[in-house]
C-alpha positions as CSV (number, residue, x, y, z in Angstrom):
1,M,-2.6,-11.1,2.7
2,K,-3.2,-7.7,4.5
3,V,-1.4,-4.4,4.5
4,Q,0.1,-3.8,8.0
5,R,2.3,-0.7,7.7
6,R,3.3,2.0,5.3
7,L,7.0,2.9,4.5
8,C,7.4,6.6,4.0
9,D,10.3,8.9,3.0
10,S,11.3,12.0,4.9
11,K,8.5,14.0,3.2
12,R,5.9,11.4,4.4
13,H,5.3,10.1,0.8
14,T,4.5,6.4,0.6
15,V,7.3,4.4,-0.9
16,G,6.2,0.9,0.2
17,Y,4.0,-1.3,2.3
18,K,4.4,-4.1,4.8
19,V,2.2,-6.9,3.4
20,S,1.9,-10.0,5.5
21,G,5.2,-9.4,7.4
22,Q,7.2,-8.6,4.3
23,W,8.2,-5.1,3.0
24,R,7.1,-4.5,-0.6
25,T,7.6,-1.6,-2.9
26,R,4.5,0.4,-4.0
27,N,4.9,-1.2,-7.4
28,E,5.0,-4.7,-6.0
29,A,2.0,-4.1,-3.8
30,T,0.1,-2.8,-6.8
31,K,0.9,-6.0,-8.7
32,L,-0.3,-8.2,-5.8
33,A,-3.5,-6.1,-5.5
34,K,-4.2,-6.4,-9.2
35,A,-3.9,-10.2,-8.8
36,G,-6.4,-10.1,-6.0
37,R,-3.9,-11.3,-3.3
38,I,-4.3,-8.4,-0.9
39,D,-7.5,-8.1,1.1
40,G,-9.4,-4.8,1.5
41,V,-7.7,-2.8,-1.4
42,T,-8.2,-2.1,-5.0
43,V,-6.0,-0.7,-7.7
44,Y,-6.8,2.7,-9.3
45,R,-5.0,4.6,-12.0
46,R,-4.1,8.2,-11.9
47,G,-2.3,9.4,-15.1
48,R,0.3,6.8,-15.9
49,N,0.7,5.6,-12.3
50,H,-1.2,2.9,-10.5
51,Y,-1.9,3.0,-6.8
52,I,-3.6,0.9,-4.2
53,Q,-6.6,2.3,-2.4
54,S,-8.6,0.8,0.5
55,L,-12.1,-0.4,-0.2
56,P,-15.1,1.2,1.5
57,G,-15.7,-0.4,4.9
58,H,-12.0,-1.3,5.3
59,R,-9.2,0.5,7.2
60,N,-7.9,3.5,5.4
61,L,-4.3,3.0,4.3
62,Y,-3.3,6.5,5.6
63,D,-4.5,5.4,9.1
64,L,-1.9,2.6,9.1
65,P,1.2,3.0,11.3
66,I,4.2,4.4,9.4
67,T,7.9,3.7,9.3
68,I,10.2,6.5,8.1
69,E,12.9,5.4,5.7
70,A,16.3,6.7,6.8
């Protein structure tokens, strides 16, 4: 699976990702990445939160096209 787009709120904060044609929340995408099912990303922890981050040599997640949540 690959991450194709980011879903952002009005402040441009990431609230989800489009993974292999299906929208996933940030939490769902993190669980998939932990299981090794998303290519080119890894999971890292900051405080109590877990996030996905692109691996070196792969496309940066912030460079993906975005969709603004209404």
